[in-house]
C-alpha positions in Angstrom: -186.3 81.2 -167.8 -185.0 77.7 -168.7 -182.6 76.7 -171.3 -183.5 73.6 -173.4 -181.0 72.1 -175.8 -182.0 70.0 -178.8 -180.6 66.5 -179.3 -181.3 63.5 -181.5 -182.7 60.3 -180.0 -180.4 57.5 -180.8 -181.7 54.8 -178.5 -184.9 54.2 -176.5 -184.8 51.9 -173.4 -187.1 50.9 -170.6 -185.6 51.3 -167.1 -187.9 49.8 -164.5 -191.0 51.0 -166.3 -189.6 54.5 -167.1 -189.1 55.4 -170.8 -185.5 56.6 -171.2 -183.5 57.5 -174.2 -179.9 58.1 -175.2 -179.7 61.6 -176.8 -176.9 62.8 -179.0 -176.0 66.4 -178.5 -173.5 66.9 -181.4 -171.2 64.1 -180.4 -171.9 64.0 -176.6 -174.5 61.3 -175.6 -176.5 61.5 -172.4 -179.3 59.5 -170.9 -182.6 61.4 -170.8 -186.1 60.7 -169.5 -188.6 60.5 -172.3 -191.8 60.3 -170.2 -193.0 63.7 -171.3 -192.7 62.8 -175.0 -194.2 59.4 -175.4 -194.6 59.9 -179.1 -190.9 60.4 -179.7 -189.0 57.8 -181.8 -185.4 57.0 -182.6 -184.1 59.6 -185.0 -186.4 62.4 -183.7 -185.1 65.5 -182.1 -186.2 66.6 -178.7 -185.6 69.7 -176.5 -184.0 68.6 -173.3 -183.9 70.5 -170.0 -182.5 69.2 -166.7 -182.4 65.6 -167.9 -186.0 65.5 -169.3 -187.1 65.7 -173.0 -189.8 68.3 -172.8 -190.9 68.5 -176.5 -190.1 67.2 -180.0 -188.8 69.5 -182.7 -188.0 69.1 -186.3 -184.4 68.8 -187.6 -184.3 72.3 -189.0 -185.4 73.9 -185.7 -182.9 71.8 -183.8 -180.1 72.9 -186.2 -181.1 76.6 -185.9 -181.0 76.4 -182.1 -177.7 74.6 -182.0 -176.2 77.2 -184.4 -177.4 80.1 -182.2 -175.9 78.4 -179.1 -172.6 78.1 -181.0 -172.7 81.8 -181.9 -173.4 82.8 -178.3 -170.5 80.6 -177.1 -168.2 82.2 -179.7 -169.3 85.7 -178.7 -168.7 85.0 -175.0 -165.3 83.5 -175.7 -164.3 86.6 -177.7 -165.5 88.9 -174.9 -163.4 87.0 -172.3 -160.2 87.2 -174.3 
């Protein structure tokens, strides 16, 4: 099983022929390979796994996924208190 996290594409750049993007994950920005989502544009949301954007998602799906991740984080923190 893999865990993919949605993020918003804020910048697209070419690095030696490889399509890369800067992705915003709720305030944390990371560089991600966009080779698997050539149709992705600035402002789109993408599911990212291990440094690669693997699919595009709409804003509502990204928001739902991020909310579920926050709920899981909260539950784990409460269990570890």
